[in-house]
C-alpha positions in Angstrom: 34.3 -61.5 -42.9 31.8 -59.2 -44.7 28.9 -60.9 -42.9 28.8 -58.2 -40.2 27.3 -55.7 -42.6 23.5 -55.3 -42.4 23.1 -57.4 -45.6 25.4 -60.1 -44.3 23.6 -60.3 -41.0 20.3 -60.7 -42.9 21.7 -63.3 -45.2 23.1 -65.5 -42.4 20.4 -64.9 -39.8 17.2 -64.1 -41.7 14.3 -66.4 -41.8 11.9 -66.4 -44.7 8.2 -65.8 -43.8 5.2 -67.1 -45.7 5.6 -64.4 -48.3 9.3 -65.3 -48.9 10.6 -62.1 -47.3 13.6 -62.5 -45.0 13.1 -61.3 -41.5 15.2 -61.1 -38.4 13.5 -62.4 -35.3 14.8 -61.6 -31.8 14.7 -65.2 -30.7 14.1 -67.4 -33.8 17.1 -65.9 -35.6 19.4 -67.1 -32.8 18.4 -70.8 -33.0 21.5 -72.9 -33.9 22.0 -75.4 -36.6 22.3 -79.2 -36.5 22.3 -81.6 -39.5 20.2 -83.8 -37.2 17.8 -81.2 -35.8 15.3 -81.8 -33.0 12.9 -79.1 -34.4 11.8 -77.7 -37.8 11.0 -74.2 -38.8 8.3 -73.4 -41.4 6.5 -70.4 -42.7 2.8 -70.3 -41.9 -0.1 -68.1 -42.8 -1.1 -68.2 -39.1 0.4 -65.4 -37.0 0.1 -63.0 -40.0 2.4 -64.9 -42.3 5.1 -65.5 -39.7 7.3 -68.5 -38.9 6.8 -71.4 -36.5 9.3 -73.7 -34.9 7.9 -77.2 -34.0 9.7 -80.0 -32.2 10.3 -83.1 -34.3 10.6 -85.3 -31.2 10.5 -84.8 -27.4 13.2 -82.3 -26.3 14.3 -82.8 -22.7 14.2 -79.7 -20.5 17.5 -77.9 -20.8 18.4 -79.3 -24.2 19.1 -76.8 -26.9 16.5 -76.4 -29.7 18.2 -77.0 -33.0 17.0 -76.6 -36.6 18.6 -77.3 -39.9 19.7 -74.3 -41.9 19.7 -76.4 -45.1 15.9 -76.8 -45.4 16.2 -80.2 -47.0 18.9 -79.1 -49.5 21.3 -81.6 -47.7 19.3 -84.6 -48.7 21.8 -87.3 -49.6 24.9 -85.1 -48.9 27.8 -86.4 -47.0 29.5 -84.6 -44.2 32.1 -82.9 -46.4 29.5 -81.6 -48.8 27.2 -80.3 -46.0 30.2 -78.5 -44.3 31.2 -76.8 -47.6 27.7 -75.5 -48.1 27.3 -74.3 -44.5 30.8 -72.7 -44.6 30.0 -70.9 -47.9 26.4 -69.8 -46.9 26.7 -69.3 -43.2 30.4 -69.0 -42.5 30.8 -71.7 -39.9 32.3 -75.2 -39.8 29.6 -77.6 -38.6 30.5 -79.8 -35.6 27.0 -81.1 -34.9 26.6 -84.6 -33.5 25.9 -86.0 -36.9 28.9 -84.4 -38.6 31.2 -85.5 -35.9 29.9 -89.1 -36.1 30.1 -89.2 -39.9 33.6 -87.6 -39.8 34.9 -90.5 -37.8 33.6 -93.0 -40.3 35.4 -91.3 -43.3 
């Protein structure tokens, strides 16, 4: 895939800051996706316009912090639609807990 180019890496791992500039962060850019995330990322004017990740619920010690890469764009989408979007945009087939659960129902 062409996503190993600097532009591809920025497109698939970049996180927009409060000024809508994509940035690569040493830790934040490595947080994995879930369609049922336990945390949310958002841009903030605090920390000089950076990005914050906040838990949406208690996360037990040792559990992975997961965010949604869809930023609300998946509202009302079924598992197949979400997977197509994630494959096109981020080049992976989502096998998160929600997708696997909904896949079995289809």
